[in-house]
C-alpha positions in Angstrom: 103.8 244.7 91.7 103.3 242.5 94.9 105.2 239.3 95.4 103.0 236.4 95.1 103.0 233.6 97.0 103.5 229.9 95.7 101.8 227.1 97.5 103.5 224.0 96.9 101.5 220.7 97.5 103.5 217.5 98.1 101.6 214.3 98.8 103.4 211.8 100.3 103.2 207.7 100.9 106.0 205.6 102.0 108.2 208.0 99.9 110.9 207.7 102.7 113.5 207.1 99.7 113.0 210.0 97.6 111.2 212.8 100.0 114.4 214.5 101.2 115.2 215.4 97.6 111.8 216.4 96.9 111.7 219.0 99.7 115.3 220.0 99.2 114.6 220.7 95.4 111.7 223.1 96.6 113.6 224.9 99.3 116.5 225.4 96.9 114.7 226.8 94.4 115.7 230.9 93.3 112.2 232.1 94.3 111.7 231.8 97.5 108.1 233.3 98.7 106.6 230.1 99.1 104.8 227.7 101.7 105.5 224.4 101.5 102.4 221.6 102.5 103.5 218.0 102.8 101.0 215.5 103.5 101.9 212.7 104.6 99.1 209.9 103.7 99.4 207.6 106.3 102.7 206.3 105.5 103.7 202.8 107.7 107.6 203.6 106.8 110.0 206.5 107.7 108.4 209.3 105.3 107.3 211.3 108.5 110.2 211.0 110.0 112.0 212.1 106.9 109.6 215.3 106.8 110.5 216.5 110.3 114.2 216.6 109.9 113.3 220.0 107.8 112.9 223.3 110.1 112.4 226.0 107.7 109.7 227.8 108.8 108.0 228.0 105.2 107.4 224.2 105.2 104.1 222.9 107.0 103.2 219.1 107.9 99.8 217.9 107.6 99.4 213.7 108.8 95.9 212.1 107.9 95.0 208.0 107.6 95.8 206.9 104.2 92.9 207.9 101.5 95.4 208.4 98.0 96.8 211.1 96.2 93.5 213.2 95.8 92.4 213.2 99.3 95.7 213.9 100.5 96.2 216.9 97.9 92.4 218.1 99.1 93.4 218.5 102.1 96.4 220.8 101.4 94.0 222.4 98.9 91.7 223.4 101.9 94.2 225.2 104.1 96.7 226.4 101.2 97.5 230.6 101.3 99.1 231.0 97.9 98.0 233.5 95.1 99.5 230.5 92.7 99.7 226.9 93.6 101.0 223.8 92.0 101.5 220.1 92.9 105.1 218.2 93.4 105.1 214.0 93.5 107.0 213.0 96.2 109.5 211.0 94.0 110.5 214.0 91.7 112.4 217.2 91.9 112.1 220.6 90.9 114.9 222.2 89.1 115.8 225.9 90.7 114.0 227.9 88.4 111.1 225.6 88.2 108.7 228.3 90.5 110.2 231.6 89.2 110.2 231.0 85.7 106.4 230.0 85.7 105.5 233.0 88.3 107.3 235.7 85.6 104.7 234.3 83.0 101.7 235.2 85.6 103.3 238.4 86.4 103.9 239.6 82.7 99.7 238.6 81.6 97.2 239.0 84.7 94.7 236.9 82.5 96.9 233.6 82.6 95.3 231.3 84.7 97.9 228.2 84.1 101.8 227.6 83.5 103.0 224.8 82.6 107.2 224.1 81.4 109.3 221.5 79.8 109.7 218.3 81.8 113.0 216.4 82.3 113.1 212.7 82.1 115.4 211.0 84.5 115.9 207.7 86.1 115.8 206.6 89.6 119.0 208.1 90.5 118.0 211.5 88.5 120.6 210.8 85.5 119.1 212.5 82.7 117.7 210.1 80.1 117.9 212.5 77.3 114.1 212.8 76.8 111.6 215.6 77.6 108.2 216.6 77.3 107.4 220.6 75.9 104.1 222.1 75.7 103.4 223.6 72.5 99.6 225.2 73.2 98.6 228.6 74.5 94.5 229.7 75.0 91.6 227.7 76.5 92.6 224.0 77.4 89.3 222.8 78.0 88.7 221.5 73.9 92.6 219.9 74.2 91.7 218.4 77.7 89.0 216.2 76.1 91.3 215.5 73.2 93.4 213.8 75.8 96.1 216.1 73.8 99.6 215.9 74.7 100.7 219.7 73.4 99.4 220.9 77.2 99.1 217.3 79.0 101.4 216.2 80.4 100.5 215.5 84.5 100.6 217.5 87.4 102.7 220.0 86.0 100.7 223.3 85.7 101.4 226.2 88.1 97.4 227.3 88.8 96.2 231.2 89.8 94.0 230.8 93.0 90.6 233.1 92.1 87.9 233.7 94.0 84.6 231.8 93.9 86.5 228.7 92.0 86.1 225.3 93.5 89.6 223.7 93.6 89.0 219.6 94.6 90.5 216.4 93.3 87.5 213.6 92.5 88.6 211.2 95.2 86.6 208.3 93.6 89.4 208.3 90.8 92.3 206.0 90.9 93.6 207.2 87.2 93.7 210.5 85.4 92.8 212.5 88.7 94.8 215.6 87.2 93.4 215.3 84.0 89.5 215.5 85.9 91.1 218.1 88.3 92.4 220.3 85.5 89.1 219.8 83.5 86.6 220.6 86.6 88.5 224.5 86.9 88.3 224.8 83.4 84.7 224.0 83.2 83.7 226.6 85.7 85.3 229.6 83.7 86.9 230.6 80.1 90.6 229.9 81.3 93.7 230.6 79.9 96.7 228.2 79.3 100.1 229.3 78.4 103.8 227.7 79.1 107.6 228.2 79.8 110.6 226.2 77.8 112.6 226.4 81.3 112.7 223.1 82.9 110.1 223.0 85.9 110.3 219.1 86.5 112.4 216.3 86.9 110.4 213.3 85.9 111.6 210.2 87.9 111.4 207.0 86.0 111.1 203.6 88.0 111.4 200.0 87.3 107.6 199.9 88.1 104.6 201.7 87.3 100.8 202.0 88.6 100.0 202.0 84.8 101.1 198.6 85.1 97.8 197.5 86.8 95.7 197.4 83.8 92.7 196.0 85.2 93.1 199.2 87.5 93.5 201.3 84.5 90.4 200.2 82.7 88.3 200.4 85.8 89.7 204.0 86.4 89.5 205.1 82.8 85.6 204.1 83.2 85.0 206.2 86.2 86.8 209.0 84.0 84.2 209.0 81.6 81.2 208.3 83.8 82.5 211.6 85.7 82.9 214.0 82.5 79.9 212.6 80.7 77.3 213.8 83.9 79.6 217.0 85.0 81.6 218.5 82.5 80.8 220.5 79.6 81.4 219.1 75.9 79.9 218.2 72.6 78.6 214.8 71.2 81.7 214.6 69.3 84.0 215.3 72.0 82.7 212.8 74.2 83.1 210.2 71.9 86.4 211.2 70.7 87.6 211.2 73.7 85.8 207.6 74.4 87.9 206.4 71.0 91.2 207.7 72.8 90.6 206.1 75.9 89.9 202.6 74.4 93.2 203.3 72.3 95.1 203.4 75.1 93.9 200.2 76.7 94.3 198.4 73.9 98.0 199.4 73.0 98.6 199.3 77.3 97.3 195.4 76.9 98.8 194.7 73.6 102.4 196.3 74.3 103.0 196.7 78.0 101.2 193.3 78.9 101.4 191.7 75.8 97.9 189.9 76.3 96.0 190.1 72.9 93.4 188.4 74.2 92.1 190.9 77.0 93.2 193.5 74.3 90.2 192.3 72.2 87.9 191.7 75.6 88.4 195.5 76.4 87.1 196.1 72.6 84.0 193.9 73.6 83.2 195.0 76.8 84.8 198.4 77.7 81.7 200.5 78.7 80.0 202.6 75.9 78.8 204.9 78.0 
């Protein structure tokens, strides 16, 4: 059996404080047949200078004007050479067995398309927070994704088998849930199979601030997501209505719990697009 090449894609924007830790964690993987594609998305800080300190021949750097994370990932997807690929946010790190543990699952089953794994929550200094995400599902993930089911949906943690004839491209109009929609577009093209490993594959850094606090942006993002799914993803009417219910519930709780703004919660209930 040949040793499969794995492409790791890191989109970076103003990530000078964390990018060295992210890259080092990939270079220190026990699985060595990798290429690392770093896309500097028009950073205005020293991100690019920090990246260029690494001399490993497996690392390739792309620079582009700022266009958002989806645009940056698409730039890397166009040139990647891997048999398998995955993503890493510039402020997160991979445990040393993150690549090998997932490749092992692929090697043992040629019919698997996606392999996920355990996620460890850490603080900004990488101190464990005693909180974990563990997948619980195997099979075709499309129905689960349409339900926003956490048994297979955390974020950009899937390693993906690259298959001929399949389009791998992010929707650059989405400002939220871009990972979810990316997975949906792949699953919509053929009957896929999802599995996972119980080995930790990501240390997910928690910050004091979060893009999820931009609740108006979150509303607009989810509204766009629903429109794209309705137009482009195969679904039943029941699945779509359930998805809308879940999205509205997320927005209501976000305004009530994170924003502590009951008036905005009522506004969402009354005005959120009933597509």
